[in-house]
C-alpha positions in Angstrom: -0.2 -0.1 0.0 0.6 3.6 -0.6 1.7 6.4 2.2 -2.0 6.7 2.4 -3.3 3.5 2.3 -4.6 3.4 -1.3 -3.1 0.2 -3.0 -0.7 0.8 -5.9 -2.1 -0.9 -8.9 -0.7 1.2 -11.5 1.4 -0.7 -13.7 4.1 -3.2 -12.8 7.0 -0.8 -13.2 5.3 1.2 -10.2 4.1 -1.1 -8.2 4.9 -1.5 -4.4 3.9 -4.7 -4.6 3.5 -6.8 -8.0 0.1 -7.0 -8.5 -1.3 -6.3 -11.7 -5.1 -6.0 -13.4 -5.1 -9.0 -16.1 -7.8 -10.0 -18.9 -7.6 -13.8 -17.9 -8.4 -15.5 -21.0 -10.6 -18.6 -20.2 -11.4 -19.2 -23.3 -7.8 -19.9 -24.4 -8.0 -23.9 -24.7 -4.1 -23.6 -23.6 -3.0 -24.1 -20.5 0.4 -23.8 -18.7 1.9 -26.0 -16.2 -0.6 -26.9 -13.8 -3.5 -24.6 -13.9 -1.9 -22.1 -15.8 -4.3 -19.7 -17.7 -3.0 -17.1 -20.6 -3.4 -13.6 -19.9 -2.6 -10.1 -20.7 -1.9 -6.8 -18.5 -4.1 -4.1 -18.7 -3.0 -1.2 -20.7 0.3 -2.9 -21.2 1.0 -3.3 -24.9 -0.4 -6.2 -25.1 2.3 -8.2 -22.4 1.3 -11.9 -22.2 1.5 -13.8 -18.6 0.4 -16.4 -17.5 -2.0 -17.0 -14.4 -2.3 -19.5 -11.8 -5.8 -20.7 -10.8 -7.6 -23.3 -8.6 -9.4 -26.0 -10.2 -12.3 -24.7 -9.0 -12.1 -21.3 -10.0 -11.5 -22.4 -13.5 -14.4 -24.9 -13.3 -16.8 -21.9 -12.6 -15.2 -19.5 -14.8 -16.0 -21.7 -17.6 -15.1 -20.1 -20.9 -15.8 -16.2 -20.1 -12.8 -14.7 -20.1 -12.4 -11.9 -16.7 -10.9 -8.9 -15.4 -8.7 -10.2 -12.7 -6.1 -8.8 -9.7 -3.1 -10.8 -10.2 0.1 -11.1 -8.2 3.1 -11.7 -9.3 6.8 -12.7 -7.4 8.3 -10.1 -9.1 8.1 -7.0 -11.6 9.5 -9.3 -14.6 7.8 -12.4 -13.7 5.6 -13.7 -16.6 3.9 -16.0 -14.2 1.3 -14.8 -11.5 -1.1 -16.0 -8.8 -5.0 -15.1 -8.7 -6.0 -12.8 -6.1 -9.3 -12.0 -7.4 -11.9 -12.6 -10.0 -13.3 -8.3 -10.5 -16.2 -9.8 -13.3 -16.6 -10.7 -17.4 -14.9 -9.0 -19.9 -17.5 -7.0 -22.1 -19.1 -5.9 -18.8 -18.8 -2.2 -18.1 -19.2 -2.6 -14.1 -16.1 -5.0 -14.3 -14.5 -3.2 -16.9 -14.8 0.2 -15.0 -13.9 -1.8 -11.4 -10.9 -2.8 -13.4 -9.7 0.8 -14.5 -10.2 1.8 -11.0 -7.8 -0.2 -9.8 -5.5 0.0 -12.5 -5.4 4.0 -12.1 -5.7 3.9 -8.4 -8.5 5.6 -7.9 -10.0 2.6 -5.4 -10.0 1.7 -3.1 -10.2 4.7 -0.9 -9.8 4.9 2.4 -10.8 8.4 3.7 -9.1 9.2 7.2 -11.3 8.9 9.9 -13.6 11.7 10.8 -12.3 11.9 14.5 -9.2 13.3 12.7 -10.1 15.5 10.7 -9.5 18.6 12.4 -11.9 21.3 10.8 -11.9 24.7 11.7 -14.9 26.3 12.5 -17.5 27.8 10.3 -17.9 31.3 9.4 -15.0 32.9 11.5 -14.5 36.5 10.6 -12.5 36.9 13.8 -9.8 35.1 12.5 -9.5 37.6 9.2 -6.3 39.3 10.7 -4.2 36.2 11.5 -1.8 35.2 8.9 -2.6 38.3 6.2 -6.2 36.4 6.1 -9.1 38.9 4.9 -12.3 40.3 6.6 -15.1 38.0 5.6 -18.0 39.8 4.3 -21.9 38.9 4.6 -23.5 38.8 1.1 -26.0 36.3 1.8 -28.3 39.5 0.2 -27.4 38.2 -3.2 -29.5 35.9 -5.3 -26.9 33.5 -5.9 -27.4 30.2 -8.1 -25.0 27.1 -9.1 -25.2 25.7 -12.6 -24.2 22.2 -12.9 -24.8 18.7 -14.2 -27.8 17.2 -12.5 -25.7 14.1 -11.1 -23.3 16.8 -9.6 -23.1 16.6 -5.8 -19.8 18.4 -5.1 -21.0 22.0 -5.5 -17.9 24.1 -5.9 -19.2 27.5 -7.6 -22.0 29.9 -8.6 -23.1 32.9 -9.9 -24.8 35.9 -9.0 -25.9 39.0 -10.9 -26.4 42.6 -9.3 -28.0 45.0 -12.3 -28.2 48.5 -11.6 -30.0 50.2 -14.2 -30.1 49.2 -18.4 -26.4 48.7 -18.7 -24.6 48.1 -15.6 -23.9 45.2 -13.9 -22.0 43.5 -10.8 -20.9 39.7 -11.6 -20.2 37.3 -9.1 -18.2 34.2 -9.0 -18.3 32.2 -5.8 -16.1 29.3 -5.1 -16.2 27.4 -1.7 -13.8 28.8 0.9 -12.7 25.1 1.3 -8.9 26.4 2.8 -11.3 28.2 5.8 -12.1 24.9 6.6 -9.5 22.3 6.1 -6.1 23.7 7.5 -2.8 22.3 6.1 -1.8 20.7 9.4 -5.1 18.6 8.8 -4.8 14.6 7.9 -7.3 16.1 5.3 -4.9 18.0 3.4 -2.5 15.4 3.0 -4.7 13.1 2.0 -6.1 15.6 -1.1 -2.5 15.7 -1.6 -2.2 12.5 -2.3 -5.2 12.0 -4.0 -4.9 15.1 -6.4 -8.3 14.9 -7.7 -12.0 13.2 -8.0 -12.9 11.0 -9.8 -15.7 10.6 -12.2 -17.9 8.4 -14.3 -20.8 8.9 -16.4 -22.3 5.6 -16.8 -24.3 4.2 -19.5 -27.8 4.3 -18.6 -30.1 2.2 -17.5 -28.6 0.7 -14.0 -25.3 1.8 -14.6 -25.5 5.6 -13.6 -23.1 8.1 -13.0 -20.9 8.2 -9.8 -17.8 9.8 -8.4 -15.1 8.8 -6.1 -14.8 12.1 -4.4 -11.1 13.7 -3.3 -12.3 14.5 -0.1 -14.9 12.3 2.1 -18.4 12.4 0.6 -19.4 13.8 4.1 -17.6 17.1 3.3 -17.6 17.0 -0.8 -20.9 16.2 -1.1 -22.4 17.9 2.0 -20.7 20.3 4.9 -18.3 22.2 2.5 -20.5 21.8 -0.9 -22.3 24.7 -2.1 -26.0 23.0 -1.4 -29.0 25.0 -1.8 -30.2 26.9 0.7 -27.1 26.4 3.1 -24.5 29.5 4.3 -21.4 28.8 3.1 -18.0 30.6 3.2 -16.9 31.6 -0.1 -14.0 33.1 -2.3 -15.7 35.8 -4.2 -14.8 37.4 -7.7 -16.9 40.4 -8.4 -16.5 41.9 -12.1 -17.9 45.6 -12.9 -19.7 45.2 -16.0 -20.3 48.9 -18.0 -22.4 47.2 -21.1 -20.7 44.8 -22.6 -17.0 45.6 -20.9 -15.7 44.6 -17.7 -14.7 48.0 -15.9 -12.6 46.1 -13.0 -12.0 43.5 -10.9 -12.0 42.8 -7.3 -12.7 39.9 -4.7 -13.4 39.3 -1.0 -13.7 36.2 1.1 -17.7 36.5 1.9 -20.5 34.3 3.3 -23.4 33.4 0.5 -26.4 31.3 0.1 -27.1 29.4 -2.9 -30.7 30.2 -3.5 -30.9 28.2 -6.9 -28.7 24.9 -7.4 -29.9 24.6 -11.5 -28.9 22.6 -14.5 -27.0 23.5 -17.4 -30.2 22.5 -19.5 -32.4 24.7 -17.2 -30.0 28.0 -17.3 -29.8 27.6 -21.4 -33.7 27.3 -21.7 -34.7 29.8 -18.8 -36.8 32.5 -20.6 -37.2 35.3 -18.0 -35.9 35.9 -14.5 -32.2 36.3 -13.1 -31.2 33.1 -14.9 -32.2 34.3 -18.3 -30.7 37.9 -17.8 -27.8 36.8 -16.4 -27.2 34.1 -19.2 -27.4 36.5 -22.1 -25.1 39.1 -20.4 -22.5 35.9 -20.2 -23.2 35.8 -23.8 -22.6 39.0 -24.8 -19.1 39.5 -22.8 -17.7 36.3 -23.4 -18.9 35.8 -27.2 -20.2 32.3 -26.6 -23.7 30.7 -26.6 -24.0 27.4 -25.1 -24.8 27.0 -21.3 -21.3 24.9 -20.7 -19.3 27.3 -22.4 -20.6 30.5 -20.5 -19.9 28.8 -17.2 -16.4 27.7 -18.6 -15.9 31.5 -19.7 -16.6 32.4 -15.9 -14.4 29.9 -14.8 -11.5 31.1 -16.6 -12.1 34.5 -15.4 -12.1 33.4 -11.9 -8.8 31.0 -12.7 -7.0 33.9 -14.4 -8.0 36.7 -11.9 -6.4 34.6 -9.1 -3.9 32.8 -11.0 -2.3 36.7 -11.7 -2.7 37.2 -7.7 0.0 33.9 -7.1 2.4 35.2 -9.3 2.2 38.8 -7.7 2.4 37.1 -4.6 5.4 35.0 -5.5 7.2 38.1 -6.5 6.4 39.9 -3.3 7.7 37.0 -1.6 11.0 36.8 -3.5 11.6 40.5 -3.0 11.1 40.4 0.9 13.5 37.6 1.2 15.7 39.2 -1.1 15.9 41.9 1.1 15.9 39.4 4.2 12.2 40.9 5.1 10.3 37.6 5.1 10.1 33.5 5.1 11.3 31.9 2.1 9.4 32.3 -0.9 8.8 28.9 -1.2 6.6 28.6 1.6 4.0 31.1 0.2 4.2 29.9 -3.7 0.8 28.9 -5.5 0.8 26.0 -8.6 0.3 27.4 -11.7 -1.0 25.6 -14.8 1.1 25.9 -17.8 1.2 24.5 -21.5 4.2 26.0 -23.0 2.9 24.9 -26.3 0.4 23.3 -28.9 -0.3 19.1 -28.7 2.1 19.2 -25.2 -0.3 18.5 -21.9 -0.4 21.2 -19.4 0.8 20.4 -16.2 1.6 22.5 -12.7 4.5 24.5 -12.0 5.4 26.7 -8.9 4.9 30.3 -9.2 8.5 30.6 -7.8 11.4 28.1 -8.1 15.1 28.2 -7.1 14.5 32.0 -6.4 13.3 33.1 -9.4 9.6 34.2 -10.5 8.1 31.7 -13.3 5.9 32.9 -16.0 3.7 30.0 -16.9 2.3 30.6 -20.4 -1.2 28.6 -21.4 -0.8 28.2 -25.1 -4.5 26.3 -25.5 -6.5 29.6 -23.5 -3.9 32.0 -24.6 -3.4 33.3 -21.5 -0.2 34.0 -18.5 0.2 32.8 -15.0 -3.3 30.6 -15.1 -3.9 28.6 -12.1 -6.6 26.0 -10.9 -8.9 28.0 -8.2 -12.4 27.3 -8.7 -12.6 23.5 -7.7 -11.2 23.5 -4.0 -13.8 20.4 -3.0 -12.5 18.3 -6.1 -9.4 19.8 -6.9 -6.0 19.4 -4.3 -4.3 22.7 -6.6 -7.1 24.6 -6.0 -7.2 24.2 -2.3 -3.4 24.8 -2.2 -3.9 28.2 -4.1 -6.4 28.9 -1.6 -3.9 28.8 1.3 -1.7 30.4 -0.5 -3.4 33.5 -1.4 -4.3 34.0 2.3 -0.7 32.6 4.0 -2.2 30.0 5.7 0.0 27.7 3.5 2.4 25.5 5.6 5.4 22.9 4.2 6.3 20.1 5.6 8.3 16.8 4.6 7.6 14.3 2.6 4.0 13.6 2.0 3.2 16.5 4.6 1.8 19.9 4.3 1.9 21.7 0.4 3.4 21.0 -2.8 7.0 23.1 -2.1 9.7 21.6 -4.0 10.6 20.1 -7.5 10.4 16.3 -6.3 6.6 16.9 -4.7 5.7 18.8 -7.9 6.5 16.1 -9.8 4.9 13.5 -7.8 1.9 15.4 -8.1 2.1 16.2 -11.7 2.4 12.4 -12.3 -0.7 11.7 -9.9 -3.0 14.1 -12.1 -1.6 12.9 -15.5 -3.0 9.2 -13.8 -6.4 10.3 -13.0 -6.4 12.5 -16.3 -5.6 8.9 -18.4 -8.5 7.4 -16.2 -11.2 10.1 -17.1 -10.1 9.8 -20.8 -10.8 6.0 -20.9 -13.9 6.2 -18.9 -15.5 8.4 -21.1 -14.3 6.7 -24.3 -15.0 3.2 -22.7 -18.8 4.5 -21.7 -19.1 6.0 -25.3 -18.4 2.7 -26.8 -20.6 0.8 -24.6 -23.5 3.4 -25.5 -23.3 2.1 -29.2 -22.1 -0.9 -29.0 -25.4 -2.6 -30.0 -26.2 0.0 -32.8 -24.1 2.5 -34.6 -24.6 6.5 -33.3 -24.6 9.1 -35.6 -23.4 12.2 -34.6 -21.3 15.8 -35.3 -17.9 16.7 -34.0 -15.7 19.4 -33.8 -12.2 18.8 -33.3 -10.9 21.3 -30.5 -7.3 22.1 -29.0 -7.4 21.8 -25.2 -4.7 21.0 -22.0 -4.2 17.5 -23.5 -3.9 18.0 -27.0 -6.4 17.4 -29.9 -9.7 16.2 -29.1 -13.1 15.4 -30.8 -16.2 17.1 -29.4 -18.9 14.8 -30.2 -22.5 15.8 -29.9 -24.3 12.9 -28.2 -28.2 12.5 -27.0 -26.7 13.0 -23.2 -24.7 16.2 -24.2 -21.2 17.1 -25.7 -18.2 14.5 -24.6 -15.3 15.3 -25.3 -13.0 11.9 -26.8 -9.1 12.7 -26.7 -7.5 12.2 -30.4 -5.0 9.0 -29.0 -4.8 6.2 -30.6 -5.4 4.0 -27.7 -8.5 4.9 -27.3 -9.8 3.7 -30.6 -10.3 0.6 -32.0 -8.0 2.1 -35.4 -5.4 4.7 -35.4 -7.1 7.7 -36.2 -4.8 10.8 -35.2 -3.8 11.0 -39.0 -7.3 10.6 -40.4 -8.8 13.3 -38.8 -5.8 15.1 -39.0 -6.7 15.8 -42.7 -9.9 15.5 -42.1 -10.9 18.7 -40.1 -8.4 21.3 -38.2 -9.2 22.8 -35.0 -12.7 24.1 -35.2 -13.7 22.0 -38.2 -17.0 20.2 -38.2 -17.2 16.3 -39.2 -19.7 13.6 -39.4 -18.8 10.6 -37.6 -20.6 7.1 -36.9 -19.5 5.9 -33.4 -19.5 2.3 -32.6 -18.3 -0.2 -29.9 -16.0 -2.8 -30.4 -14.5 -5.8 -28.1 -10.8 -5.8 -28.7 -7.7 -7.3 -26.5 -10.6 -7.8 -23.8 -11.5 -4.1 -23.7 -14.4 -2.4 -25.3 -13.3 0.2 -27.6 -14.3 2.8 -29.3 -14.8 2.9 -33.4 -15.3 5.5 -35.8 
């Protein structure tokens, strides 16, 4: 097991114990030695192995191939012992469980509630300590959140204060999780190790959407979530708008109440009231039209503003350290999101490293010093950045405290990359299952994002972004789609699901 109780299943070369997820081929007539069943390691490029099974297991399995957890004597051993059968190949629940084990999404054993050491809710009296700001009571605002119907961890919400025909103050309100979870809490170290929540969308019917939250469900879905009607600590960005121009930006630590936890569909369809009026203003400001794009634009505004604030804080800390007036800048730097060029996956960088400020370019967004700050319930980076913004960050050694050096940053980026890979695989697999029986005709658009080129596919359940990576598809498609359409180009596609090499893959 890893340092926080999660088993390591990520691949033989990375395992603490030599365990792996294997497709055991019970339909193969060949046997190796005594009860040796041929198999292949999941996501290994087709690496073969032999799995030792008991007689009764072989008899019970019949000819159905299974996903299984297998233990090997060492990383290079071609033979292993069956530990657990996870379910049938071609079954969505079994394949999802195999992915969750492989990418270390499960098992997930949260710290015991008695150890959480949460700070009391709504403590303006602590505002002066550590450079934190006073908390404003803005429960007068009509705040509403816009999410998917299945969302239970509500990080962010909006408000619109119209004054006259052309003036408005837009509020973007994000859960102030740092005000409740101090860096000394075991939850903070846990969040750093987990890095992010993990989600799956389901395939309809009994296979509904779900998640493995970064924080315990009692917090992520309840006590910290901006649930409707609940008073919550928030970190708010206020955009002053005159006509269709943003004239000023300011922030404050606030207390707000979410008056309406609504959905993208209702936000997009509203014909009157605050939802409709706010939506039309966002359309005028952003140049976008779809509900998802409007909320994404709002979050980019939020993250860009606080990214600049984190960059400025790093420069100030460096100057203070140089003059001998403060702590080492490494104790107070945020995590910026950087993508130096197209086609390269974005990653996190420290706002200052080796005594120098870092300018983080994000090519896909066309921004400098962009930071993830809008989802502190489901991403560690956002929680980390909240603590840095208000000088409550504490760095420890090893797995304790915040990410503060190159080694910790590399480990964190690796974990985030693994979770991103899990999400991409699950997205494509679920889409493949949904069109496994009947091909699906759809339209798509090639887009450039944080992880390179992807296809934004319009399905009956909304838009799905499929990374343009050969490993997700039955046949290599990168070159074909590269010729068919550039970024922004519309294409007509037919989707189908095909069982290949033990996995349900997507065909286009």
